[in-house]
C-alpha positions in Angstrom: 120.3 90.3 126.9 120.9 86.5 126.2 123.6 84.6 124.4 126.3 86.3 122.5 125.4 89.0 119.8 126.7 88.5 116.6 129.9 90.3 116.1 129.8 93.0 113.8 126.3 93.9 114.3 124.0 96.5 116.4 120.6 95.4 117.7 117.6 96.5 120.0 115.0 94.5 121.8 111.3 95.5 121.3 107.6 94.3 122.4 105.9 93.0 119.5 102.4 92.8 120.4 100.4 89.7 119.3 96.2 89.9 119.2 94.6 88.1 122.3 98.2 87.1 123.5 101.3 88.0 125.6 103.4 90.4 123.8 106.7 88.7 122.2 110.2 90.2 123.2 112.0 90.6 120.2 115.3 90.9 119.5 116.3 92.8 116.0 119.0 94.3 113.8 119.2 97.7 114.9 118.4 98.9 111.3 118.6 98.1 107.5 122.3 99.3 107.4 123.9 96.1 109.2 126.1 94.1 107.2 129.3 92.3 108.0 130.5 89.4 106.3 133.8 88.4 106.7 133.4 84.9 106.0 131.5 85.2 102.8 128.2 83.6 104.0 126.2 86.3 102.4 127.8 85.3 98.8 127.6 81.3 99.8 123.7 81.9 100.8 123.1 83.6 97.5 121.7 86.5 99.6 123.0 90.4 98.5 124.2 92.6 100.8 121.3 95.0 100.3 118.9 91.8 101.0 121.2 90.5 104.1 120.0 92.4 107.3 116.1 92.2 106.0 115.6 89.0 107.9 116.3 90.8 111.2 113.3 93.3 110.9 110.0 93.2 112.4 108.0 93.6 109.3 104.4 94.6 109.3 103.3 91.4 107.6 104.8 89.2 110.2 103.1 90.9 112.4 100.0 89.9 110.7 100.9 86.6 110.2 101.8 86.3 114.2 98.2 87.4 114.7 96.2 85.2 112.6 98.5 82.2 114.0 97.5 83.3 117.5 93.6 82.4 116.8 94.1 80.0 113.6 92.9 76.1 113.9 96.4 74.2 114.1 95.1 70.8 115.2 97.7 67.8 115.0 99.4 69.4 111.5 102.6 69.6 111.1 103.6 73.0 110.4 106.4 75.0 108.6 107.2 78.6 108.3 109.1 79.7 104.9 111.2 83.0 105.1 110.4 83.1 108.8 113.1 85.9 109.2 112.4 86.5 112.8 110.1 84.0 113.3 107.1 85.7 114.9 104.4 83.7 113.8 106.6 80.1 114.6 107.0 81.6 118.2 103.3 82.1 118.6 102.4 78.3 117.1 105.3 77.3 119.5 103.9 79.0 122.3 100.5 77.1 121.4 102.2 73.9 121.7 101.7 73.3 117.7 104.3 71.2 115.4 105.9 74.1 114.2 109.4 74.0 112.2 110.8 77.5 111.5 113.1 77.8 108.1 115.0 80.5 106.3 118.2 80.5 103.9 119.6 83.4 106.3 122.8 82.2 108.2 122.2 84.4 111.1 118.0 83.2 111.4 118.9 80.8 113.6 121.4 82.4 116.3 118.3 85.5 116.5 115.4 82.8 116.9 117.4 81.0 119.8 117.9 84.5 121.7 114.5 85.4 121.3 113.2 82.1 122.9 115.1 82.4 125.5 114.1 86.2 125.9 110.2 84.8 126.1 111.5 81.9 128.3 110.1 79.4 125.4 112.3 76.1 125.2 113.6 75.1 121.7 112.0 75.3 118.6 112.4 73.0 115.4 114.8 75.3 112.7 116.1 74.1 109.3 117.6 75.8 106.7 115.1 76.6 103.6 116.7 77.8 100.6 114.2 78.0 98.1 116.3 77.5 94.9 118.2 74.5 96.4 117.7 71.2 97.7 116.3 70.6 101.1 116.3 67.0 101.7 115.7 67.4 105.4 112.9 69.5 105.6 110.2 66.8 104.5 106.6 67.6 104.2 103.9 69.3 105.6 100.3 70.0 106.3 100.3 73.7 106.6 102.7 76.0 105.1 102.8 79.8 106.1 104.8 82.6 105.2 104.8 86.6 105.3 106.0 88.9 102.5 107.7 86.3 100.4 107.1 87.5 97.1 109.3 90.6 96.7 111.4 89.6 94.0 110.7 88.7 90.4 111.9 85.4 90.6 110.2 84.4 93.8 106.9 83.1 92.5 108.6 80.4 90.7 111.2 78.8 93.0 108.5 79.4 96.0 105.9 77.6 94.1 108.1 74.9 93.1 109.7 74.8 97.1 106.1 74.5 98.4 105.4 71.8 95.8 108.1 69.5 97.1 107.4 70.3 100.7 103.6 70.4 100.7 102.0 67.0 102.1 99.3 65.5 99.5 96.6 67.3 101.1 98.2 70.5 102.1 97.0 74.1 103.2 99.2 77.2 102.5 98.9 80.5 104.1 100.7 83.7 102.8 100.4 87.2 104.2 101.1 89.4 101.2 101.2 93.2 101.4 100.1 93.6 97.8 103.3 92.9 95.9 103.2 93.1 92.1 104.5 89.3 92.0 101.1 87.8 93.4 99.4 87.2 90.2 102.6 85.3 88.8 102.8 83.3 91.9 98.9 82.4 91.9 99.6 80.9 88.5 102.2 79.0 89.6 100.2 77.2 92.5 97.5 76.6 90.1 99.9 74.8 87.7 100.8 72.7 90.5 97.3 71.6 91.5 96.2 74.4 94.1 93.2 76.0 94.3 93.3 79.9 95.8 91.3 82.4 97.9 92.1 86.0 98.9 90.8 87.8 101.9 91.7 91.6 102.1 93.2 93.0 105.4 92.8 96.7 106.4 93.3 96.4 110.1 95.9 98.7 111.3 98.6 97.5 113.3 98.8 97.3 117.0 100.6 100.7 116.9 97.8 102.2 115.2 99.8 102.4 111.8 97.9 101.7 108.6 98.3 98.4 106.9 97.1 97.2 103.5 97.8 93.8 102.5 96.1 90.2 101.5 95.6 86.6 102.9 96.6 84.2 100.2 94.9 80.6 100.9 96.1 77.9 98.9 94.5 74.1 99.2 95.3 70.8 97.8 93.4 67.7 98.5 94.7 64.4 98.7 93.9 62.4 95.5 90.9 60.0 95.5 91.9 56.5 96.0 
């Protein structure tokens, strides 16, 4: 297994299927009970003990986003994945030679990303800390921003919309895979107030293992102002 394992954690490796592409070999946390924070990094990052291990799981919506990025037109756009977790979609884009930056607020995300890149014989991938409620000066602006299952807390619609507004280029596209979270409507309103138009596409195709999936692709567009 590549690289040194984070102390205090149990992990597993699994093959994650990607539509029309080669499987990704992913190292993830063994389960959602993994929590070890002797240095107080969780508190410093504003992450609760219950939420701490969530970044290290392979979630259904992340698999759907990875599938979408395998076939989506990337062009020469600068792309950002928000709340990337194990960064499945970022790795798919990276494998397609897209200009991708992965981002997350979790202190262990980059460690797992580097290990998974080695597992898949991929070169280094750009990574930046992206904490939605804090300043992220180094990120800059992006033409395409993507994410999956990022609206699971009541406060997320406002802070995420503000984050996107700050880091989206004047002409930008936002794609969010959402498993029908109740905070979706509030997010629509927040994005509309910032000049984004919205459309939804229902997603009902089962996952690669045959298990059911119900969710939506949320697409937001902002056009550059006329000169």
